[in-house]
N, C-alpha and C positions, 0 to 999 in steps of 0.2 A: 336261397330264396329271399332271405332277409337282406342280402346285399343288393339284389335287384330292386327290391322295394325302396331301399335307401337311395339308390342312384336315381330312381324315378322321382322320389321326394325332392332330392337336390335339384334335378332338372326343372321341376315345377315350382320351386320356392319363389323365384323372382322371374319377371319376364326375360331378363338378360341371361339367366341360367339356362334358358331354353336353347341358347347357342351351343351348349354342350350336348353331345350324344354319347352317353356312357354305356358301354356294353359290358355284360357279365358273361364270361365263357364257362360252359359246363363241359367237363371232360367225361366222356362215356367210352370206356375202353381205350382204344387208340385214337378215337376221333373227338373233336370238340365242336360244340355249336353255341351260338349266341342265344342266351335266354331271352325270350321275347316278353313283352308286356302281356300279350294275349295268353301266354302259358300260365300267368299268375292272375288272370282276369283283371288286369289293370287297364285303365283307359289308354287308348292309342294316343300317340303323339299328334298334336294338332299343328296345323299350318301357322307359321309365324305371321302371316298376313291376314288370313280370313277365318282361321279357327276350324276349318274343316279338317278331316283326317289328312295328315301330312303326306302320306303315301299317295292318296288320291290326287292331291294337287301336284305332287312331283311327277307322277306318271302321266297326267294329262297336260302338264306344263301350263297350268292355269294362269300362273303369274309370270311376268317378265323377269329376266335376270336383273334388270335395273331396279325393278320394284322390290325384289328380294334384297338386293344390295342396299337400297335405301332403308329398308326395315332393319337390317343387321346394323347399319351405321347408327340408327337411332338407339338400338339396344346397347351397343357399345358405349355410346355417350351416356346413357343412363347408368351403366355399370361404373364408369369413371366418376360420375357425379356422386354416386352412392358411396364411393370409397374415398 
């Protein structure tokens, strides 16, 4: 559980860390599943463009691919400038 909390903290530390989607897998018997934020009562991932829940925007295709690419490009430029 602490590992998932750490990955979420990393993802939320800077706007450009949001480009990472780190999963934590939990093995239960012979199967494994990805530990979700909801299982730990952590906030859902938000959309890079509008801040709504990311799954909501993804499913409804609320934003254009070009709009998302533009936002990602800005975040990458921010990451380069920060380092």
